[in-house]
C-alpha positions as CSV (number, residue, x, y, z in Angstrom):
1,X,23.0,6.0,10.3
2,X,25.8,7.9,8.6
3,X,27.9,10.1,10.9
4,X,27.0,13.2,8.9
5,X,23.3,12.5,9.4
6,X,23.9,11.9,13.1
7,X,25.8,15.2,13.4
8,X,23.1,17.1,11.5
9,X,20.4,15.7,13.8
10,X,22.5,16.7,16.8
11,X,22.8,20.3,15.5
12,X,19.0,20.4,15.0
13,X,18.4,19.2,18.5
14,X,20.7,21.9,19.9
15,X,18.8,24.5,17.8
16,X,15.5,23.3,19.2
17,X,16.9,23.6,22.7
18,X,17.9,27.2,21.9
19,X,14.5,28.0,20.7
20,X,12.9,26.5,23.8
21,X,15.2,28.7,26.0
22,X,14.1,31.7,24.1
23,X,10.5,30.8,24.6
24,X,11.1,30.3,28.3
25,X,12.7,33.7,28.5
26,X,9.8,35.3,26.7
27,X,7.3,33.7,29.0
28,X,9.2,35.4,31.9
29,X,9.3,38.8,30.4
30,X,5.7,39.6,29.6
31,X,6.0,42.9,31.4
32,X,8.5,44.3,28.8
33,X,7.9,46.3,25.7
34,X,5.5,44.7,23.1
35,X,7.9,45.6,20.2
36,X,10.6,43.6,22.0
37,X,8.4,40.6,22.3
38,X,7.3,40.8,18.7
39,X,10.9,40.9,17.6
40,X,11.9,37.9,19.7
41,X,8.9,35.9,18.5
42,X,9.8,36.6,14.9
43,X,13.4,35.5,15.6
44,X,12.1,32.2,17.1
45,X,9.8,31.7,14.2
46,X,12.7,32.1,11.8
47,X,14.8,29.6,13.8
48,X,12.0,27.1,13.9
49,X,11.5,27.4,10.1
50,X,15.2,26.8,9.5
51,X,15.1,23.7,11.8
52,X,12.0,22.4,10.1
53,X,13.6,22.8,6.6
54,X,16.8,21.2,7.7
55,X,15.0,18.2,9.2
56,X,13.0,17.8,5.9
57,X,16.4,17.8,4.0
58,X,17.8,15.2,6.4
59,X,14.7,13.1,6.1
60,X,15.0,12.9,2.3
61,X,18.9,12.9,2.1
62,X,19.2,9.2,2.7
63,X,17.0,6.2,3.0
64,X,16.5,5.4,6.6
65,X,15.4,1.9,7.4
66,X,14.3,2.3,11.1
67,X,12.6,-1.0,11.4
68,X,14.9,-3.1,9.1
69,X,12.0,-3.9,6.8
70,X,14.0,-3.2,3.6
71,X,16.2,-6.2,4.3
72,X,13.2,-8.6,4.6
């Protein structure tokens, strides 16, 4: 795997961890204002969309031969 791809995957993993943290915070704050929760959920949805799009770009940016079958 190219270093650039590995770095990109690492960034996306960190972003996923951030989203998980936000969701955990939301789960603990159900007593707060509904508008606040709606705003935070929209932010998390936006982050997840960006992560999904970036992972799709990474997936198609280079051929990945996970099982080594291309060399057979």
